[in-house]
BAKOL-437176 format. One record per residue (C-alpha): x, y, z. Coordinates in steps of 0.5 Angstrom, whole numbers, plus 500, padded with zeros to 3 digits. Example, Ala and Ser with C-alpha at 12.3 -4.5 7.8 and 13.67 -1.06 7.14 Angstrom:
! residues 2
X_Y_Z
525_491_516
527_498_514
This chain:
! residues 711
X_Y_Z
500_500_500
506_505_502
509_504_495
502_505_492
501_512_496
508_514_494
507_513_487
501_517_487
504_523_490
510_523_485
505_522_480
501_529_482
507_532_484
509_531_476
502_534_474
504_540_479
510_541_475
507_541_468
502_546_470
507_551_473
511_550_467
504_551_463
503_557_467
510_560_466
509_559_458
502_563_458
506_569_462
511_569_457
507_569_451
504_563_450
497_561_448
492_564_453
488_560_458
482_557_456
476_557_460
476_549_460
482_550_464
481_554_470
486_551_474
492_553_470
489_560_470
489_561_478
481_560_478
477_556_482
474_550_479
466_550_480
464_543_479
457_542_477
456_535_477
452_532_483
456_529_489
455_521_488
451_518_494
457_513_496
462_519_497
458_524_501
459_522_508
467_521_506
467_528_503
463_531_510
469_528_514
475_531_509
478_537_513
480_543_510
487_543_511
492_538_515
495_540_522
502_542_521
503_536_527
501_531_523
506_526_520
507_525_513
505_517_513
498_519_516
497_525_511
499_520_505
494_515_508
489_520_509
489_522_501
490_515_498
483_513_502
479_520_501
481_522_494
478_516_491
471_520_492
473_527_490
473_531_484
480_532_480
480_539_483
479_537_490
484_531_490
489_536_487
488_541_492
488_536_498
495_533_495
498_539_495
497_540_502
499_532_503
505_533_500
507_540_504
505_536_511
509_530_508
515_535_508
514_537_515
513_530_517
520_527_514
524_533_517
521_532_524
519_525_525
520_525_532
513_522_533
514_516_528
521_515_532
518_515_539
512_510_536
518_505_533
521_505_540
515_502_544
512_495_544
515_489_541
520_483_544
524_489_547
519_489_553
518_482_554
524_482_559
521_487_564
514_484_563
516_477_564
521_479_569
516_482_573
511_476_573
517_471_574
518_474_580
511_475_582
510_467_581
516_465_584
514_469_590
507_466_590
509_459_589
515_460_594
510_461_600
504_457_597
507_451_596
509_449_603
503_453_606
500_447_608
506_445_613
506_452_616
499_451_618
499_444_621
506_444_624
507_452_626
500_454_627
497_447_629
491_447_625
487_441_623
488_438_616
481_439_614
481_446_616
488_448_613
486_445_607
480_449_607
483_455_609
488_454_603
483_453_598
479_459_600
485_463_600
486_460_593
479_462_591
479_469_593
486_470_590
483_468_583
476_472_585
480_479_586
482_479_578
475_481_577
476_487_581
483_488_577
480_487_570
474_492_572
479_498_574
484_496_568
479_496_563
475_502_566
479_508_568
486_506_571
489_502_565
493_496_565
500_499_567
498_502_573
493_496_575
499_492_575
503_497_580
498_497_585
497_490_585
505_489_586
504_494_592
499_490_595
502_484_594
509_486_597
505_488_603
502_481_604
509_478_603
512_483_609
506_481_613
508_473_613
515_475_614
513_478_620
508_473_623
514_468_622
519_472_625
516_474_631
514_468_636
508_472_639
505_471_632
505_464_633
503_459_638
509_455_642
512_449_639
509_442_640
512_436_643
515_432_637
512_425_640
505_426_636
502_430_630
500_437_632
493_436_631
493_430_636
498_432_642
494_435_648
500_440_649
499_443_643
495_450_643
492_452_636
494_459_634
489_464_637
485_469_634
490_475_634
495_470_631
490_468_625
488_475_624
495_477_622
495_471_618
488_472_614
490_480_613
497_478_610
493_473_605
488_478_604
493_483_602
496_478_597
489_476_594
488_484_593
495_484_589
494_478_585
487_481_583
491_487_580
497_482_577
493_476_574
488_479_569
493_485_567
500_482_566
498_477_560
494_482_557
499_488_557
504_483_554
499_482_548
498_489_547
506_490_546
505_485_540
499_489_537
502_495_537
508_493_533
512_498_529
510_499_521
516_496_518
514_489_522
507_490_521
506_493_514
510_487_511
504_482_514
499_487_513
501_486_505
498_479_505
491_478_505
487_480_511
486_472_513
493_471_512
495_477_516
490_474_522
493_468_522
500_471_523
497_475_529
494_469_532
501_465_531
505_470_534
500_471_540
499_463_541
507_463_542
507_468_547
502_465_551
506_458_551
512_463_553
508_466_558
506_459_561
513_456_560
516_462_564
511_462_570
513_454_570
520_456_571
519_461_576
515_456_580
520_450_579
525_455_582
520_456_588
519_449_590
526_447_590
530_453_593
525_456_597
521_450_600
528_447_602
530_453_606
523_453_609
524_446_611
531_446_613
533_453_615
527_457_617
520_460_616
523_467_616
528_466_611
523_462_607
518_467_607
523_473_606
526_471_600
520_471_596
518_478_599
525_480_596
523_477_589
517_481_589
520_487_591
525_486_585
519_485_580
516_492_582
523_495_580
524_491_574
517_493_571
518_500_573
525_500_569
521_498_563
516_504_563
519_508_557
518_502_552
511_500_554
505_501_549
500_503_554
493_503_551
488_508_554
482_504_557
475_504_553
471_505_559
467_500_564
465_494_560
461_492_565
457_498_564
456_497_557
454_490_558
449_493_563
446_498_558
445_493_553
441_489_558
437_495_560
435_497_553
433_490_551
429_489_557
425_496_556
424_494_549
422_487_551
415_488_547
418_491_541
418_486_535
425_484_533
426_486_525
427_481_520
432_485_517
438_486_521
441_492_517
436_497_520
439_496_527
443_502_530
450_502_528
455_508_530
462_507_528
464_513_531
461_511_538
465_505_537
471_507_535
475_507_541
472_499_543
473_497_536
480_498_533
481_491_531
474_491_527
467_491_529
463_485_531
458_483_526
451_481_527
449_474_529
442_470_529
443_468_536
440_471_543
436_475_538
432_478_544
438_482_546
437_485_539
432_489_541
437_494_545
439_496_538
432_498_535
431_505_534
425_508_538
422_515_539
426_518_545
432_514_544
436_519_540
437_527_543
436_533_539
444_533_538
444_526_535
447_523_541
444_516_543
441_515_550
446_509_551
441_506_557
435_506_551
439_505_545
446_500_544
450_499_537
450_492_534
457_492_536
455_493_543
450_488_543
455_483_540
459_484_546
454_482_551
452_476_546
460_474_546
460_474_553
454_470_554
456_465_548
463_463_551
461_462_559
459_455_558
465_453_555
469_457_560
465_453_566
468_447_563
475_449_566
472_450_573
472_442_575
479_442_572
481_447_578
477_443_583
481_436_581
488_440_582
486_444_588
488_439_593
495_437_590
498_442_595
494_439_601
492_432_601
498_430_596
503_433_601
500_430_607
501_423_603
508_424_601
510_426_609
508_419_610
512_415_605
520_414_604
523_420_601
530_418_601
534_420_595
541_419_596
544_417_603
541_421_608
538_426_604
530_427_604
526_430_599
521_435_602
514_433_601
512_440_598
518_439_593
514_434_589
510_439_585
517_440_581
515_434_577
508_437_575
512_443_574
517_440_570
512_436_566
509_442_564
515_445_562
517_439_557
510_439_554
510_446_553
517_446_550
515_440_545
509_443_543
511_447_538
517_443_536
514_436_536
507_436_537
505_442_532
509_439_526
506_432_527
499_435_528
500_439_522
501_433_518
494_430_520
490_436_520
493_441_515
492_446_520
498_451_521
497_451_529
496_443_529
490_443_533
485_449_535
484_451_542
478_447_542
482_441_541
487_443_546
482_444_551
479_437_550
485_434_550
487_437_557
481_435_560
482_428_558
489_427_560
487_430_567
482_425_568
488_420_568
491_424_573
486_423_578
485_416_577
492_415_578
492_419_584
487_414_587
491_408_585
497_410_588
493_412_595
490_405_595
497_402_594
500_407_600
494_405_604
495_398_603
502_398_605
500_402_611
495_397_614
500_391_612
506_394_616
502_396_622
501_404_621
494_405_621
494_408_628
501_411_627
500_417_622
507_420_623
510_413_621
514_412_615
510_407_610
515_403_606
513_406_600
517_410_595
515_417_595
516_417_587
510_413_586
507_420_587
511_422_581
506_420_575
500_423_578
504_430_578
507_429_571
500_427_568
497_434_571
503_438_569
502_435_561
494_436_562
495_444_564
500_445_558
494_443_554
488_445_558
490_452_561
494_455_555
488_453_551
483_456_556
487_462_556
487_463_548
480_461_547
478_467_552
482_472_549
480_471_542
473_470_543
472_476_548
471_483_545
477_487_544
475_492_549
475_486_555
481_483_554
483_484_561
476_481_563
478_475_559
484_474_563
480_475_569
475_470_567
481_465_567
482_466_574
475_466_576
474_459_573
480_458_578
477_461_584
470_458_583
474_451_582
477_452_589
471_454_592
468_448_589
473_444_592
472_446_599
465_445_598
466_438_596
471_436_601
466_439_607
460_435_604
464_429_603
467_429_610
460_430_613
457_425_609
462_420_611
462_421_618
461_415_622
461_411_616
468_410_614
470_417_615
474_419_608
477_425_610
480_425_617
487_428_621
489_420_621
491_420_613
492_412_614
485_411_616
482_416_611
479_414_605
482_419_600
483_414_595
475_414_595
475_421_594
479_421_588
475_416_585
469_421_586
473_427_583
475_422_577
467_421_576
466_428_576
471_429_571
468_424_566
462_428_566
465_435_565
469_432_559
462_430_556
459_437_558
465_440_554
464_436_548
456_438_548
458_446_549
463_445_544
458_442_539
453_448_540
458_454_540
458_459_535
464_463_533
464_471_534
464_474_527
469_480_526
469_486_521
476_488_518
478_492_513
482_489_507
485_493_501
484_491_494
487_495_489
488_501_493
480_501_496
478_499_503
473_494_503
470_491_509
470_484_510
467_479_515
472_475_519
470_469_523
476_469_528
476_461_527
471_456_525
471_450_529
474_445_525
480_450_524
479_451_516
477_458_516
482_463_514
482_467_520
485_461_524
486_465_531
488_459_535
């Protein structure tokens, strides 16, 4: 497009030169100007032909002159787009102004140079560095928290497990608040800064509670578990209050970090410099969309991979320090890492692309629902073309293209029906009475993705007790690795993290090329298939956990440890490795696919909210895990006691089989939801022969064959 614009400008420049020469000849005795050549005589052109209807709207928007601060490239693009609907004289005058502006833009060029310095891969060390330190801190104090609660604060196993799952649920619920702030008024950068600050406060509170003896109960005798020994005193209300306040601060911090970091990273790629982006946009619109999708898919893989690296370091180094050095150092190191993450993120401030928030997305959704309800008795028109549209009103929330009308959830279309009183005398619509088609489709998109989004909830429920029950199992097993060295129970999660890292590394290198040969798709498989594979693999992980617990419990009974939960059962702790590894591989498929799905199918202006939905599924999954544990404990009390403090008398294997059955039902539910799902249709501008043409781009057909292919 740029060479075409330059060629057009040169062509008009040559015409101007010829015109000036002709004028000179006329002044030196050349033939006089004729009335059919008014432009050569310095007279204004008076066009008598009527303006074509298709051009009136564009002509009304043509400025009389370009501001002197506009860059040359923007002026050239404006001229190329507008001159097609102008008369020769109008084009001639506008081209002169464009060339003058181009000269100014080329001589200055500061705006263009500044834009080229922002965004891209140069920002990744700062963004991912921040999140690596954040995840290191989170995993560092969270991986072994069950041990701190039971051994240091003397809480019963079930109470400690429920406390952790509730804390995990709250930490995954607060991202909704963070996304609302980021998309509405604060922006993603400042929301990340605020979240990091609150997280730092929470970490400092944990460090203080671990260092001051007055903030934890007196140590118990080592002859019996803390929860069973009569001399053990449970943490007081004051001591638990400090713990709860610290955990609340970290939860608020997670609310600012989790929904914004991943979306802030993709913002840097959406705003690539013209040299890079221009080469891609020279392709057809569908091919360009596939290139963008490929770039973002790799970014999501990189994001989860780096988070796995941080968690791997935490569960090896930090957990070892907590078990062998002390809890003060064990909490202090993650707190220092969190401080470093804030510094690293702030240092990259000049390089970031910071997109302005487009207003509260929840307000827009509420406006559409209110308008549709007010017009519930109005008949929906058969022709969707009569529904209200306003490109200028939606410009800030549809920079990548407007959402097109769909035939699903047609009762919401009533919000876009124009009725008396909807539009004021000044031409401004009352948004609580009238919404554009784009805004109606935003709400439809959110409603359509909720069923598939909900399938990820039970996946979190299945994994929510890997940090509690599984660690307590590991404490009763033989943990010797070499000589007298024993692997800390909480460090067992490194096998799940390692498996996820290996799966992510091999996904692009091995799995995608192999799958591409079978499916013919550029990404190998769609994110729908990726989610489904992850859900299926997770079923195997829970079933494996049930089988291993059956073996461990049988060995405890065989060697007389049923009433001695502190005894070491002669079963190697490495029997737990398969279930961790399977869950890790499942996460590499389901978690990344889930995030890709939400980010692609959510409206453009709600990308922070889309990331928040990912964590909201995790939140509900943790709360559901708490409910499930409570229900099972009460239902089996006096009839086998599936869950009790004496893990050797418990029937955790039966609990795992129950979760396995629920996961099978969840997979069937996901397949049904996928069958009825409709992709969001998106309008994009495609250039053909110098003309802008509006085309429909469905981001992805469910079979993956659409050219749009955002997967």
